[in-house]
Each structure stands twice: as structure tokens, then as C-alpha cells.
C-alpha positions in Angstrom: 84.4 34.3 -28.5 88.2 35.4 -28.6 90.7 32.6 -29.3 94.3 33.9 -29.0 95.9 31.2 -30.5 93.7 31.5 -33.7 91.4 28.9 -34.9 91.8 25.1 -36.2 90.4 23.9 -39.1 91.3 20.1 -39.7 88.3 19.0 -42.2 88.0 21.1 -45.3 88.1 19.8 -49.0 89.9 21.9 -51.2 86.9 21.7 -53.7 84.9 23.2 -51.2 87.5 25.8 -49.8 88.0 28.2 -52.8 86.0 31.2 -53.4 83.6 30.9 -56.5 85.0 34.0 -58.3 88.5 32.3 -58.1 86.9 29.3 -59.2 85.2 31.2 -62.1 88.4 32.8 -63.2 90.2 29.4 -63.6 87.7 27.7 -65.3 87.8 30.6 -67.9 91.4 30.6 -68.0 91.7 26.8 -68.8 88.5 27.1 -71.4 86.5 24.9 -69.5 83.1 24.6 -70.9 80.8 25.6 -68.4 76.8 24.8 -68.5 76.1 28.3 -67.3 77.1 31.7 -68.7 76.7 34.3 -66.2 78.7 34.4 -63.1 75.7 34.2 -60.5 74.6 31.1 -62.0 77.7 29.6 -61.6 78.2 30.5 -58.0 74.9 28.6 -57.7 76.8 25.6 -59.4 79.7 25.6 -57.2 78.0 26.1 -53.8 75.3 24.8 -52.0 73.2 27.9 -52.7 70.0 26.8 -51.3 69.3 27.4 -47.5 67.5 24.3 -47.4 70.5 22.2 -48.3 70.7 19.5 -51.0 68.8 16.4 -51.3 71.4 14.0 -50.4 75.5 13.4 -50.6 75.1 12.4 -54.1 73.7 15.8 -54.8 76.6 17.2 -53.1 79.1 15.2 -55.3 77.4 16.7 -58.3 78.8 20.0 -56.9 82.2 18.5 -56.3 82.3 17.5 -59.9 82.5 20.7 -61.1 85.1 22.0 -58.7 87.2 19.2 -59.1 87.0 19.8 -62.6 88.1 23.3 -62.6 90.9 22.5 -60.2 92.5 19.7 -62.9 95.3 21.4 -63.9 98.9 22.2 -61.9 97.9 25.7 -62.6 94.7 25.5 -60.9 95.7 23.4 -57.9 98.7 25.9 -56.9 96.3 28.6 -57.0 93.6 26.9 -55.2 95.7 25.7 -52.3 97.4 29.3 -51.8 94.1 31.0 -51.8 92.4 28.4 -49.2 94.9 29.0 -47.1 95.5 32.8 -47.4 91.8 33.3 -47.1 91.2 31.3 -44.0 93.8 33.0 -42.4 92.5 36.4 -43.4 88.9 36.0 -42.8 89.1 33.9 -39.9 92.4 33.6 -38.4 92.9 30.3 -38.7 96.1 29.2 -37.6 96.3 25.4 -37.9 94.9 24.2 -41.5 94.7 21.1 -43.1 93.4 20.9 -46.8 92.2 17.5 -48.2 91.9 16.4 -51.9 92.2 13.5 -54.5 94.6 14.3 -57.0 93.3 11.1 -59.2 90.2 13.6 -59.4 92.2 16.4 -60.5 94.3 14.8 -63.4 91.6 14.2 -66.2 91.5 10.6 -65.9 95.4 10.3 -66.2 95.6 12.9 -69.1 97.5 15.4 -66.2 100.6 13.8 -64.3 99.9 13.1 -60.9 103.2 14.0 -59.4 102.5 17.4 -61.1 99.4 17.6 -59.6 100.6 16.9 -56.2 103.8 18.9 -56.6 101.5 22.1 -57.9 99.3 21.4 -54.3 102.8 21.8 -52.6 103.9 25.1 -54.4 100.8 26.6 -53.2 101.4 25.6 -49.9 104.8 26.9 -49.8 103.8 30.2 -51.4 101.0 30.5 -48.6 103.5 29.5 -45.8 105.7 32.7 -46.7 102.9 34.9 -47.0 101.3 33.6 -43.7 104.0 32.2 -41.6 102.0 32.3 -38.6 99.9 29.5 -40.0 100.5 25.7 -39.8 99.3 24.2 -43.1 99.4 20.7 -44.3 97.9 18.5 -47.3 95.8 15.5 -46.9 95.7 13.1 -49.9 92.3 11.2 -50.1 91.6 7.8 -51.6 88.2 7.0 -52.9 85.5 4.5 -52.1 84.9 4.1 -56.0 88.4 3.6 -56.8 89.7 -0.1 -57.1 92.7 -1.0 -55.0 95.3 -0.3 -57.4 94.2 3.4 -57.4 94.0 3.8 -53.7 97.4 2.3 -53.4 99.0 4.6 -55.8 97.5 7.6 -53.5 99.0 6.2 -50.7 102.2 5.6 -52.3 102.3 9.1 -53.6 101.5 10.5 -50.2 104.4 8.8 -48.8 106.6 9.4 -51.3 105.8 13.6 -50.8 105.6 13.4 -47.3 108.8 15.5 -46.8 107.2 18.2 -48.5 103.8 19.0 -46.8 101.8 16.0 -47.3 100.6 15.1 -43.7 98.0 12.3 -43.9 95.6 10.2 -46.0 91.9 9.7 -45.8 89.2 8.0 -48.0 85.8 9.4 -49.3 83.8 9.7 -51.9 80.2 8.4 -52.9 79.2 4.9 -51.7 79.4 2.3 -54.4 76.3 0.6 -53.2 73.3 1.3 -50.8 74.5 -1.5 -48.6 77.8 -1.4 -46.1 81.3 -0.2 -47.7 83.8 -2.5 -46.4 86.7 -0.7 -45.0 88.6 -4.0 -44.0 90.5 -4.2 -47.3 92.4 -0.9 -46.6 94.0 -1.9 -43.8 97.4 -2.7 -45.2 97.4 0.7 -47.0 96.6 2.4 -43.8 99.2 0.5 -42.0 101.6 1.5 -44.7 100.9 5.2 -44.2 100.9 5.4 -40.6 104.4 3.5 -40.6 105.6 6.3 -43.0 104.6 8.8 -40.4 101.6 10.2 -42.2 98.3 10.7 -40.1 95.1 8.7 -40.8 91.8 10.1 -41.0 88.8 8.2 -42.3 85.4 9.6 -43.5 82.6 7.2 -42.2 79.7 7.5 -39.9 78.2 10.8 -41.7 75.1 8.5 -43.2 74.1 5.1 -44.2 72.0 4.5 -40.9 72.7 0.9 -39.3 75.3 0.2 -42.2 76.9 3.3 -41.4 77.0 2.3 -37.4 78.6 -0.7 -38.5 81.2 0.9 -40.9 82.2 3.1 -37.5 82.9 0.1 -35.7 84.5 -1.6 -38.5 86.9 1.7 -39.2 87.6 1.8 -35.3 88.6 -1.7 -34.8 90.4 -2.6 -38.2 91.9 0.7 -39.3 92.6 2.4 -35.8 92.8 6.1 -37.3 93.6 9.0 -35.4 90.7 10.9 -36.5 87.5 10.1 -38.1 85.9 12.6 -40.7 82.5 13.2 -39.4 81.3 10.0 -37.1 78.1 11.7 -36.2 76.2 8.6 -36.3 77.9 7.2 -33.1 76.1 9.3 -31.0 72.9 7.0 -31.5 75.2 4.2 -30.0 76.3 4.1 -26.5 78.7 1.0 -26.9 80.1 2.6 -30.3 80.5 6.0 -28.1 82.4 4.1 -25.6 84.7 2.8 -28.0 85.5 6.1 -29.4 86.1 7.3 -25.7 88.6 4.4 -25.3 90.4 4.8 -28.3 90.9 8.8 -28.1 90.1 8.8 -31.9 89.3 12.6 -32.5 86.0 13.2 -34.6 86.0 16.1 -37.2 82.6 17.3 -36.9 80.9 19.8 -39.2 77.5 21.1 -38.3 76.3 23.4 -41.2 77.6 20.7 -43.6 75.5 18.2 -41.6 72.6 20.2 -41.6 72.8 20.9 -45.4 73.3 17.3 -46.6 70.3 16.1 -44.4 72.9 14.1 -42.4 71.3 15.3 -39.4 67.8 16.8 -39.6 67.6 20.1 -37.5 69.5 22.2 -35.3 67.6 19.9 -32.3 69.8 16.6 -33.7 72.9 18.6 -33.8 72.5 19.8 -30.2 71.5 16.4 -28.9 74.5 14.8 -31.0 77.1 16.9 -29.5 75.9 16.8 -25.9 75.7 12.6 -26.4 79.7 13.0 -27.4 80.3 15.3 -24.4 78.2 13.1 -21.8 80.3 10.1 -23.4 83.7 11.6 -23.2 84.0 11.6 -27.2 86.9 13.9 -28.2 85.9 16.1 -31.2 87.0 19.2 -33.2 85.1 21.7 -34.9 85.1 22.2 -39.0 83.5 23.4 -42.0 83.7 20.8 -44.7 84.3 23.5 -46.8 83.4 26.8 -46.1 83.1 28.5 -49.6 80.9 25.8 -50.9 78.7 25.5 -47.4 78.7 29.3 -47.6 80.0 29.3 -44.0 82.7 30.0 -42.0 84.4 28.5 -38.8 83.4 31.0 -36.5 80.0 30.3 -37.7 79.8 27.1 -36.8 81.1 28.1 -33.1 78.6 30.8 -32.9 75.7 28.1 -34.1 76.7 25.7 -31.7 76.7 28.4 -29.0 73.5 29.7 -30.1 71.5 26.4 -29.9 73.0 25.2 -26.5 75.2 22.6 -28.1 78.1 23.6 -26.5 79.2 26.2 -24.0 82.0 28.7 -24.5 84.4 26.5 -22.4 83.8 23.5 -24.5 84.1 25.5 -27.8 87.4 26.7 -26.5 88.3 23.0 -25.8 87.3 21.8 -29.1 89.3 24.5 -30.6 92.6 23.4 -28.6 92.0 20.1 -29.4 92.1 21.0 -33.2 95.5 22.3 -32.9 96.5 19.6 -30.5 95.5 16.6 -33.0 96.5 18.3 -36.2 98.9 16.0 -38.0 100.8 19.0 -39.6 103.6 20.3 -36.9 106.9 22.1 -37.3 106.2 23.1 -40.5 105.9 27.2 -39.9 107.8 29.1 -37.2 
């Protein structure tokens, strides 16, 4: 398939978007004590190397622990952002790209200044913008479900403060702190402050959690009113929730290979059923990778997968890609 306007990738984590060889060099340059000494063992450490995937999202978070640790310095963050944007354009011709990361998971528990980490990411963005002027790129700062209210408030305030320099939105992700429901309602004041400052809002929800996950999707839609939802695939099981997503116009950022590797969706048939339910229900969505290097996939691979299994046809794929460009938070940064 050809996309003259280029591809749009709206859901990719910085920790999953940098090639293993770059992470390897960054780890050694910073003197980080790694649990392995061989590069190929390291590659298995920082990627989902087993084609059968990981046991669950907790196992994926264990991989992110290493990539976040390696990226925990201004030098590493700048190089990571620069490499992720350049790599996305060179390998996939991605012309709209939003990278998300949690700066507090990259400041060594307060050892590094948070503003230095964020500014380093912006420097990487600026360098990439000079080298790849056809790419519209922006940064999304992430809160975390394991953080307290004060920590998440700081991240939102930093996002607002640095918005003129390329921070385009906020998100929340991270491990679920308990097997039960996570309450998103307390985040409403922070989300409203970000929205009032002109930032986009995307929320990780509905990737897993069964009935709790379904309830969380409904709560996010009603209490937070985000522009986009990261994943949201559980909503395909509930016609009322599907109708609610259609009515609100919220865009889902769906990552097919990632959902397979994390067991969020059990097989390709489930992917097909999920997409056909959203198409039939009029739900708006775009396609993403979650982190191409960590997931060992690329955006064009995602399109080919969906076409091969009959989840979407070529026209629907083109529409999803166009929606990615249209629903991006970044705009007007590059010519």
C-alpha cells in the first residue's frame, strides 16, 4: 500500500522506540551495570524477543524497567528522542509522530533534575526537526497509575510549562496498583488544567482488566473526556460502550501486535473481531505500534497484518492513517 502523505504514529513509547544497539551504547557510556555482558543477550533483555510474547503486562513493565533506566540522563533522553524520530522517518516514512514518556521514570528517583530531562527531550526533538523537516513530531508527558497525586500534578505542570517548546499532550499509564479497578476520577482536575492550557489528552485504558477494564473505559470517557484513548480494545465487547465512543468522537490508538504479544488479545481472530466491531459501531481509531523496537514490529507491518487477516481493507487502512494525521496533537511545528 502507498501513502503519499506518509504514515502517522500516535502511540509509541520512548522506551520502546529506540534500537537496541543505541540503548547498548548508551548503557555503556553511562556505566550502567547490566545483568548481561553479551549484546545479543541484551537485545533479548530490552525487547519482546519471544514470538509468543510475554506472560502479561507486568512482564512487559519489567522490560520497560531497563529501557527507562538506560534513558535516565539528559544525554540518553536527547539521543533517544532524536534516534526515534529519525528512525521512524527513514524506515517507515512516518511524517506525523508523537513520542510519549514519563520524565519521573528517567530522573533516577529525583537524582536528576526533571526540567533537565524534559529539556533534553526537546533538544532531541529540535535536532530531529532540523534533519527531518517533513516530520511533524511532538512529545507527550505521561503520568503513572502508581504515582501519588502530587507526582502526577508535577508532571502536568511541567507539560504545561514546556508546551511552547514541543510538549503537545499528557497521558497516564503504568502498572495497575491493584487487581481491582483503578479510579480515574481523581485525575479530572489535572486533565482539565492540561486541556485548558491547550494540551491534548490521551489516556491508557481498556487494554486489559476484564470487566474492571470495561468500567474504567466508561469512567474515562465520562469523567475525563479525552481526545484519544490508548488501546481501548475491551470496548469492542460492549455495544453500549461502543456507541458511547462513537457519540463522543474519541479516537482509539490501537496497537495490534502489542496486544497479541501481551495477551491482551489472544489471537488474530480476536484482532479481526475487535476491528470489525469498531468499524460496524462507527468508532474512530488509528493504528500504532506501542514501541516498534521493543515489539519487533513496524507500522507498515501492522497495516500488512490487518490486511492479511481481514481485519481492515485497504480503504479502511487509508482512512485510519489519515485519521492519525488529523487527530494528532502536534501541528504547525514543521513546514
